[in-house]
C-alpha positions as CSV (number, residue, x, y, z in Angstrom):
1,M,-8.6,11.3,20.7
2,L,-6.9,13.0,23.3
3,Q,-3.1,13.3,22.8
4,S,-2.5,13.1,26.3
5,T,-3.8,9.6,26.7
6,L,-2.2,8.4,23.5
7,F,0.4,5.9,24.8
8,S,2.8,6.3,21.7
9,K,5.2,9.3,22.2
10,T,6.8,11.6,19.4
11,R,10.6,11.4,19.7
12,K,13.1,14.1,18.8
13,E,15.7,11.8,17.3
14,A,15.6,9.1,14.7
15,P,16.4,5.4,15.8
16,S,20.2,5.0,15.2
17,D,19.6,1.9,13.3
18,E,17.0,3.4,10.8
19,V,18.7,4.7,7.5
20,S,15.3,5.2,5.6
21,K,13.5,8.7,5.8
22,N,10.1,6.8,6.2
23,A,11.2,4.7,8.9
24,Q,12.8,7.6,10.8
25,L,9.7,9.7,10.5
26,L,7.2,7.3,11.2
27,V,9.0,5.9,14.2
28,R,9.6,9.6,15.7
29,G,6.1,10.5,14.9
30,G,4.7,7.4,17.0
31,F,3.1,5.6,13.9
32,I,5.0,2.3,14.1
33,H,7.6,0.3,16.6
34,K,10.3,-1.5,15.0
35,E,10.6,-5.2,16.5
36,I,13.3,-6.6,14.5
37,A,14.7,-5.8,10.9
38,G,11.8,-5.6,8.5
39,V,9.3,-6.4,11.2
40,Y,7.1,-3.4,12.5
41,T,4.3,-3.1,14.8
42,Y,1.5,-0.4,13.8
43,L,0.7,2.0,16.8
44,P,-2.8,3.6,17.2
45,L,-1.8,6.5,14.7
46,G,0.0,4.1,12.0
47,L,-3.1,1.6,12.1
48,R,-5.6,4.5,11.5
49,V,-3.6,5.3,8.4
50,L,-3.1,1.5,7.5
51,N,-6.8,1.2,7.8
52,K,-7.5,3.9,5.5
53,I,-5.4,2.5,2.9
54,E,-6.9,-0.7,3.1
55,N,-10.3,0.7,2.9
56,I,-9.6,2.5,-0.4
57,I,-8.1,-0.7,-1.8
58,R,-11.0,-2.7,-0.8
59,E,-13.5,-0.3,-2.1
60,E,-11.9,-0.3,-5.7
61,M,-11.5,-4.0,-5.8
62,N,-15.2,-4.5,-5.0
63,V,-16.0,-2.0,-7.8
64,I,-14.4,-4.1,-10.6
65,G,-16.1,-7.4,-9.1
66,G,-13.3,-8.7,-6.7
67,Q,-14.9,-11.1,-4.2
68,E,-12.7,-11.2,-0.9
69,V,-11.5,-14.1,1.2
70,F,-8.9,-14.6,3.7
71,M,-6.7,-17.5,3.0
72,T,-4.2,-19.7,5.5
73,T,-0.8,-18.6,5.8
74,L,0.5,-22.2,6.4
75,Q,0.9,-24.0,3.3
76,D,1.0,-27.6,1.8
77,P,4.3,-28.2,0.3
78,E,2.7,-30.5,-2.2
79,I,0.7,-27.8,-3.9
80,W,3.9,-25.7,-4.5
81,K,5.8,-28.5,-5.6
82,K,3.3,-29.0,-8.6
83,S,4.2,-25.6,-9.8
84,D,8.0,-25.9,-9.1
85,R,8.3,-23.2,-6.5
86,W,9.0,-25.2,-3.4
87,D,12.6,-25.5,-4.1
88,D,14.7,-22.9,-2.2
89,E,16.8,-22.8,-5.3
90,K,13.8,-21.3,-7.4
91,I,12.3,-19.4,-4.9
92,D,14.9,-18.0,-2.4
93,N,12.6,-16.1,0.2
94,W,10.4,-18.6,1.6
95,F,10.0,-19.2,5.5
96,K,9.4,-22.8,6.3
97,T,8.5,-24.4,9.5
98,K,7.8,-27.9,10.7
99,L,5.3,-29.7,12.6
100,K,5.9,-31.8,15.7
101,N,5.7,-34.5,13.5
102,E,8.6,-33.1,11.3
103,N,6.3,-32.5,8.4
104,E,7.5,-29.4,6.7
105,L,5.2,-26.3,5.8
106,G,5.4,-23.1,4.2
107,I,4.5,-19.7,5.2
108,A,2.8,-18.0,2.6
109,N,4.6,-15.4,0.5
110,T,1.9,-15.4,-1.9
111,H,-1.1,-17.3,-3.1
112,E,-1.3,-18.3,-6.7
113,E,-1.1,-21.9,-6.3
114,P,-3.3,-22.3,-3.2
115,L,-6.2,-20.3,-4.7
116,A,-6.0,-22.1,-8.0
117,K,-6.3,-25.3,-6.0
118,L,-9.2,-24.0,-3.9
119,L,-11.0,-23.3,-7.1
120,T,-10.9,-26.7,-8.5
121,D,-13.8,-27.3,-6.1
122,H,-15.8,-24.6,-7.4
123,V,-15.1,-24.2,-11.0
124,N,-16.4,-26.5,-13.4
125,S,-18.1,-24.9,-16.4
126,Y,-17.4,-21.8,-18.5
127,K,-20.6,-20.6,-16.8
128,D,-18.5,-20.4,-13.5
129,L,-16.2,-17.8,-15.0
130,P,-14.9,-15.3,-14.8
131,L,-13.9,-15.0,-11.2
132,Y,-12.0,-12.2,-9.4
133,V,-10.9,-13.2,-5.8
134,Y,-8.7,-11.1,-3.6
135,Q,-7.7,-10.9,-0.1
136,I,-5.9,-8.3,2.2
137,Q,-3.5,-10.7,4.3
138,T,-0.1,-10.7,6.0
139,K,2.6,-12.1,3.9
140,F,5.9,-13.5,5.1
141,R,9.2,-13.2,2.8
142,N,12.8,-13.8,3.7
143,E,14.1,-10.9,2.3
144,L,18.2,-10.9,2.6
145,R,18.0,-7.1,3.0
146,A,15.5,-5.4,5.3
147,K,16.7,-1.9,5.6
148,S,14.1,0.4,3.8
149,G,11.6,0.7,6.6
150,L,8.1,-0.4,5.5
151,M,9.1,-0.5,1.9
152,R,11.0,-3.8,2.3
153,G,9.6,-5.9,5.1
154,R,9.9,-9.5,6.1
155,E,6.3,-9.5,7.4
156,F,3.8,-7.1,5.6
157,L,0.4,-6.7,4.7
158,M,-0.6,-6.9,1.0
159,K,-3.6,-7.0,-1.2
160,D,-3.4,-9.8,-3.7
161,L,-6.0,-10.2,-6.2
162,Y,-6.3,-13.2,-8.7
163,S,-8.3,-13.3,-11.9
164,F,-9.7,-16.6,-13.7
165,S,-10.8,-16.0,-17.0
166,R,-11.9,-18.2,-19.7
167,T,-9.8,-16.7,-22.6
168,E,-6.6,-14.6,-22.9
169,E,-9.1,-11.9,-24.7
170,E,-11.3,-11.9,-21.6
171,H,-8.2,-11.8,-19.4
172,K,-6.7,-8.8,-21.2
173,E,-10.0,-7.0,-20.9
174,F,-9.7,-7.2,-17.0
175,Y,-6.1,-7.0,-16.8
176,E,-6.4,-3.4,-18.3
177,K,-9.5,-2.5,-16.1
178,A,-7.3,-3.5,-13.3
179,A,-4.4,-1.3,-14.5
180,E,-7.1,1.6,-14.6
181,T,-8.3,0.9,-11.1
182,Y,-4.6,0.8,-9.7
183,K,-4.3,4.5,-10.9
184,K,-7.4,5.3,-9.0
185,I,-6.0,3.7,-5.9
186,F,-3.0,5.7,-6.1
187,D,-4.6,9.1,-7.0
188,R,-6.9,8.6,-3.9
189,V,-3.8,7.9,-1.3
190,G,-2.1,11.1,-2.8
191,L,0.6,9.2,-5.1
192,G,-1.2,9.7,-8.3
193,D,1.0,12.5,-9.7
194,K,4.1,10.9,-9.1
195,T,3.3,7.2,-10.2
196,Y,3.9,5.6,-13.7
197,R,2.7,2.4,-15.1
198,T,6.0,0.9,-15.7
199,F,7.0,-2.0,-18.1
200,A,9.0,-4.9,-16.2
201,S,10.1,-8.3,-15.8
202,G,7.6,-10.8,-14.6
203,G,10.0,-12.5,-12.3
204,S,9.1,-16.0,-11.1
205,F,5.3,-15.3,-12.2
206,S,5.7,-14.4,-15.9
207,K,8.2,-13.3,-18.8
208,F,6.8,-9.6,-18.3
209,S,4.5,-7.5,-15.7
210,D,3.4,-3.8,-15.5
211,E,4.7,-2.3,-12.0
212,F,3.3,1.0,-10.7
213,Q,6.4,3.1,-9.7
214,T,6.3,6.2,-7.6
215,L,9.0,8.7,-8.1
216,S,11.6,8.9,-5.2
217,R,15.1,9.4,-4.9
218,A,14.9,6.7,-2.0
219,G,13.7,4.3,-4.8
220,E,15.4,1.1,-5.4
221,D,14.4,0.9,-9.1
222,T,15.7,3.0,-11.9
223,I,12.9,3.7,-14.7
224,Y,12.9,5.5,-17.8
225,I,9.7,7.7,-18.4
226,D,8.1,8.9,-21.4
227,E,6.4,12.2,-19.5
228,K,4.0,12.8,-22.4
229,K,2.6,9.5,-22.6
230,G,2.8,8.8,-18.9
231,V,4.5,5.4,-19.2
232,A,7.8,4.0,-18.1
233,V,10.0,1.0,-18.5
234,N,12.1,-0.4,-15.8
235,K,15.9,-0.7,-16.4
236,E,15.8,-4.6,-15.9
237,V,14.0,-4.7,-19.3
238,F,15.1,-1.5,-21.2
239,T,16.2,-3.0,-24.6
240,D,15.6,-1.6,-28.1
241,D,13.1,-4.3,-28.6
242,V,11.2,-3.5,-25.5
243,L,11.1,0.1,-26.6
244,A,10.0,-1.0,-30.0
245,E,7.1,-3.1,-28.8
246,L,5.8,-0.2,-26.8
247,G,6.2,2.4,-29.2
248,L,8.7,4.5,-27.2
249,E,11.7,6.7,-28.4
250,K,14.9,6.4,-26.2
251,A,15.7,9.8,-26.9
252,K,12.5,11.1,-25.5
253,L,12.8,9.0,-21.9
254,V,14.0,10.6,-18.9
255,E,15.8,8.5,-16.3
256,K,14.3,8.5,-12.8
257,K,14.6,6.7,-9.4
258,A,11.4,5.1,-8.1
259,I,9.6,2.8,-5.5
260,E,7.5,0.1,-6.6
261,V,4.0,0.5,-5.1
262,G,2.1,-2.2,-6.8
263,N,2.4,-4.8,-9.6
264,I,0.1,-6.8,-11.8
265,F,1.3,-10.0,-13.7
266,P,-0.3,-11.9,-16.5
267,L,0.0,-15.7,-15.4
268,G,-1.4,-17.4,-18.6
269,T,-2.0,-21.0,-17.6
270,K,1.0,-22.2,-15.9
271,Y,-0.7,-22.2,-12.2
272,S,-4.1,-23.5,-13.3
273,E,-2.5,-26.2,-15.2
274,A,-0.3,-27.2,-12.4
275,Q,-3.3,-27.5,-10.0
276,G,-5.5,-29.0,-12.6
277,L,-8.0,-26.0,-12.7
278,L,-10.0,-26.7,-15.7
279,F,-13.4,-25.6,-17.0
280,R,-15.7,-27.5,-19.7
281,G,-16.1,-25.0,-22.6
282,E,-19.4,-24.3,-24.5
283,D,-17.7,-26.8,-27.2
284,G,-17.6,-29.5,-24.4
285,K,-13.8,-29.7,-24.0
286,D,-12.1,-29.2,-20.9
287,K,-9.4,-26.1,-20.9
288,P,-7.0,-24.5,-18.3
289,V,-8.2,-21.4,-16.7
290,V,-6.3,-18.1,-18.0
291,M,-4.9,-16.4,-14.8
292,G,-3.5,-13.1,-13.4
293,S,-2.3,-11.7,-10.1
294,Y,-2.4,-8.1,-8.7
295,G,-0.4,-7.0,-5.7
296,I,-0.3,-3.8,-3.5
297,G,1.7,-3.9,-0.3
298,L,-0.3,-1.6,2.3
299,G,2.8,-0.9,4.3
300,R,4.9,0.1,1.3
301,V,2.2,2.6,0.2
302,M,2.2,4.0,3.6
303,G,6.1,4.2,3.7
304,T,5.9,5.6,0.1
305,V,3.8,8.5,1.2
306,A,6.1,9.3,4.2
307,E,8.8,9.3,1.8
308,V,7.5,11.5,-1.0
309,L,5.2,13.7,1.1
310,S,7.1,15.1,3.7
311,D,9.5,17.9,4.6
312,D,12.3,18.9,7.0
313,K,9.6,19.3,9.9
314,G,7.7,15.9,9.5
315,L,5.0,14.2,7.7
316,I,2.4,15.6,5.2
317,W,-0.5,13.0,5.2
318,P,-3.2,13.4,2.3
319,L,-6.4,13.9,3.5
320,S,-7.7,10.7,2.4
321,I,-5.3,8.4,4.7
322,A,-4.5,10.9,7.2
323,P,-4.8,9.5,10.9
324,F,-7.2,12.5,11.9
325,K,-8.3,15.4,9.7
326,V,-7.7,18.0,12.4
327,H,-5.1,18.6,15.0
328,L,-6.5,20.7,17.7
329,I,-3.8,22.6,19.6
330,G,-4.6,23.5,23.1
331,L,-3.0,26.6,24.2
332,S,-5.8,27.2,26.6
333,D,-8.8,24.9,27.5
334,A,-10.1,23.7,24.0
335,S,-12.2,20.9,25.4
336,D,-15.6,22.6,24.2
337,L,-14.4,22.8,20.6
338,Y,-13.2,19.3,20.8
339,N,-16.5,17.9,22.0
340,K,-18.4,20.1,19.1
341,L,-15.9,18.7,16.5
342,K,-16.5,14.9,17.7
343,E,-20.3,15.7,17.5
344,A,-20.0,16.8,14.2
345,G,-18.2,13.9,13.2
346,V,-14.9,15.6,12.4
347,E,-11.9,13.3,13.0
348,V,-10.0,15.4,15.7
349,L,-6.7,14.8,17.6
350,Y,-6.7,17.1,20.7
351,D,-3.4,17.9,22.1
352,D,-4.5,18.8,25.7
353,R,-1.1,18.1,27.1
354,D,0.7,20.7,29.5
355,L,3.5,21.6,27.4
356,Q,5.1,24.7,25.6
357,A,3.5,26.0,22.5
358,G,6.6,25.2,20.6
359,Q,6.7,21.6,21.4
360,K,3.1,21.1,20.7
361,F,3.7,23.0,17.3
362,A,6.7,20.7,16.7
363,D,4.8,17.7,17.3
364,A,1.8,18.6,15.1
365,D,4.5,19.2,12.1
366,L,6.0,15.8,12.8
367,I,2.7,14.0,13.0
368,G,1.5,15.5,9.7
369,V,-2.4,15.9,10.2
370,P,-3.6,17.9,7.3
371,Y,-5.3,20.8,9.2
372,R,-4.0,22.3,12.5
373,V,-6.5,24.4,14.5
374,V,-5.0,26.6,17.7
375,V,-7.3,27.6,20.5
376,S,-5.5,30.1,22.7
377,E,-6.3,32.9,25.2
378,R,-6.1,35.4,22.6
379,N,-8.7,34.1,20.3
380,A,-10.7,31.5,22.6
381,G,-13.8,34.1,22.9
382,S,-13.5,35.4,19.6
383,G,-15.5,32.6,17.6
384,K,-12.4,32.5,15.3
385,F,-9.5,30.3,15.5
386,E,-5.9,30.0,13.7
387,F,-6.1,27.5,11.0
388,T,-3.0,26.1,9.2
389,N,-3.1,23.9,6.1
390,R,0.0,21.5,6.8
391,A,0.6,20.8,2.9
392,T,0.6,24.4,1.9
393,G,1.7,26.1,5.3
394,E,-1.1,28.6,4.6
395,T,-2.6,30.0,7.7
396,K,-5.8,32.0,8.1
397,E,-8.6,32.6,10.7
398,I,-11.7,30.2,10.6
399,T,-15.2,30.7,12.6
400,E,-16.3,27.7,14.7
401,D,-19.3,27.3,12.4
402,E,-16.8,26.8,9.3
403,L,-14.6,24.4,11.2
404,L,-17.8,22.2,12.3
405,K,-18.9,22.0,8.6
406,M,-15.5,20.7,7.5
């Protein structure tokens, strides 16, 4: 991509109404545009990052047997009334609307009920199970507070997977496999060394759940970590009984602030019974399906990376989700190298703008592409170029051949 044709522009100052670091950096860098509180448009740079996060998640869901669907946003209230989750007194973040005939509809915030209802047409026998169904779809939640940038939105992209098992044992086996897969996902997006599986409340879904919490001073949650075991407990369930059940010693736990980047819930048969999702067992008896749900907010992951992998100059994208691999800075004409990089399949953003070197370097630091290559009059004919690693700050010379093999 030529930076001169990129319609989104960098900004020197953060928007006055953004208080979170992730929103400030992502808006300044030209990754997102704020429409209203908690609602953001992804601009070309931001969408490239979001798509890469989505592809990583999709790959890992497919590895564990996930089958992808795309469900409706508009929801029939009757499905939700069966599980007692239509009432605003029970679920306080619904967006609801009405048809012209005054019939009320819900705007989906999750999909346990509709998917359980859907599968009543497809699951009859124990031979039809287990099933693991997921989607990557926009959700809508009427959040009271939406001031943390991409980390707490009213409209956001979420991966939600649902497991359907014959027995509790079969469910637990997949639940643990999903937990391990979540670790792989957070490793791949660059958050692995800062993210802990965290015992937590199940909210409206179940008694308990597992969250995946990334350490950050910007986090809304307080967790207590056993750094040796690599596990944590959310403050909301931090009791002596819970610690005993998990085999943790209070004296060995460290208190930290963290951002919830994913969660998994054991649902039991609550939603399958409500929707009549039964299967005929080998013994000929009908039984309710055992369910689980597994969520990751893609924008929240992106916002969390912006919070924890950045410095006073700007963003520092991990290579796996960066919008481009190389930021080519042309202080003289670099179009020949740009074309060669494209032909070699290297993702490259070429700053071909007629600006001073200092402004180009400042923008490169803000945008945070992993590798910066500078072509100047001094090195243009030498076959070697200045190469800087954004994460480490290390600068060295690199040959054209080395660059094309990246």
